[in-house]
N, C-alpha and C positions, 0 to 999 in steps of 0.2 A: 333884705326883701321881704315884704309881708305877704301872706295869702290868706285870702277869705273866700273859700270856695265849698259849696254845699251840694250833694247829690243825694237824692232820696228817690225809693219807688214806694208807691203807696196808692191808697184809693181816696178819691175825692170825698169828703163830708157833707159837702154842699154844692150846689149848682155854682158856677161862676158869676159874680155880679159885675157885670160891665158898663162903665160910664166913661163921659167924655170931661175932661178937665177944662177950664177957660182956654188954655193955650191950644185946644183942638185935639190933644194927643188921648189916647184910649188907655184906660186902666182896667184891669180885671183883678178882682179879689175872690180868692176861695181856700178852702182847707183842704189839707191832706191828712190822712191817717197813717202811721206805720207801726207795725208791730214789731216786737223783740222777744223771742221765746227762748228760755234757757232752762237748765236744770238746777235745783238749789242742792245744798249739801246733803240734804235728806233722801235725793233722787227724785223730788217731785218737780214735775213740768210747771214753769212759771211762764207768765205772759204779760207785758205791759204794753200799752199804746201810747204813743205821743202823737199830739196834734200839732201841726204846722200851719201857719198863715202865710199864704203864698201871694206875691204881688207880681203881676204882670204887666209890662208896658207896650204900648203903640201895637205894632203888627202882631205880635205874639199875645197881645191882650184880646184882639179881635178873633184870633184862632181859637183860643181859650173859650171865649164867649160862644162861639158858633157851635164848637164839635165837642166840649166837654160837660158831662152830666154827672150828677152824684152817684158815686159807686164805680166810676171809671177807675181802673188802674192806669197810672201814669208814672213816667220818669221825669223829674224835675233837676235841673242844674242851675245852680246861682250862688247868690251870696247872701249872708246874715247881714240884717239891718235893725237896729234897737231904736224906737222911739220912746221919749218920756215926756210926760204932760202932768200938770197938776188937775185934777178933778175938782168939780164944783164943791166937793166936801173938804177941800184942801189936802187931800192926800194925794203924793206923787205915785202915779202910775208908768208901767212900761209894757210895750207890746215889741216883741222880736218877729220879724218877718224874714221871709225867705224872697228875695227879689230875683224873681226868674230870668233866666238868659236863653235855655234851650227847655224844650218840653218834647217827650215822645209817648205818643198814645200807645198804650200796651193792651187795651181792650179792644176786642174785634169791633169794627163799625156797626151802626145801628141803622136798620132801615124800618120803613112803616110797613110792616106784615109782610115783608118779603125777604128773601135771602140776601146777605150783602154781596154774595159773590154771583157771577152770571152764570147762568144756566146754559150749557152748551147745547146746541140743536142738533139733534140726532136723528139723521134721515135713514130709514130702516132699508137695507140692501134688499134688491129682489131676489126673491125666493129660487133657489136652484132647483132645476127639473131633472130627476133621476128616472131614467126609464129600466125597469127591472128586464134581465135577459129573458128572451122568450122561452128557452129550455135549459135544462142542467147542463147540456154538452156545450154551451156558450161559456160557462164559468171556466176560468182557468183553475187549474190544480197546480198548488205550489208544494214542494216536498223541502221544508226547512232544513231538517237533517242532512240531506244530501248536499245543500248549497253550503252548509257550514263546513262539512266535512271535505269538500274539494277546496274551499278557502285555506283549509288548514295544511292541506297537502302542498299547496302552490307557496305558502308562506313559509319561510324561515323565521323561527322564533328563537331569538338570542335573549338569553337571560339578562337581567340588569344587573350591574354589579351592586353589592350590598353597601349601604351607607356606612361610612366609618364613624364611629362617635368621635365628635369633636372634643378637644379639651377646652374647659372654661377660658374665656380670655382675660387676661389680667387687667384689673381695673385700678386706675391710678387712683391714689387716695386724694379725696375732695380736699383742696386747698382753701375753700371758701371763695369769697367774692372780694376783689381788690378794688380799691376806689376807680383804678384806671378802667374796670370792667362796665362801670356803670355810664350808660349814654348819654347822661345830662349832667 
């Protein structure tokens, strides 16, 4: 069994170019850049960029042409395909492309001058009316200390038992993963 599967997350290097071939199918071509960051033996941070040629067909091509723009962050899943041809100068040339099968847009949606998210309509609540008391005699007096003392007298308090320390559980030694544990 053979497998040819590619998954990348990166940013578009150019807007998709969409066209229709003579059979009527749509095809979109665009580029995606992916970064790789690592630390070398001297402890210095290193970075390299890979550029990938992406080809999308049919409905996926229409979606890419309609919604994707240069700089958008996307996830692409597909397969590798390499073409070779001989140039006018007689030199053989190669081009490796990712034939996109699935695409997920990771950048937030764009709108023209508006927020991409709907703004909820908030209706202010009517103002509450408060009428102050006519005199100080109408204001009730509350003695908090008396209320707490009465509650404590009526309630019997039982102390909670102390938590006993638990012995650490014995862990079985890791036996590794056997072939039978793999679900595929």
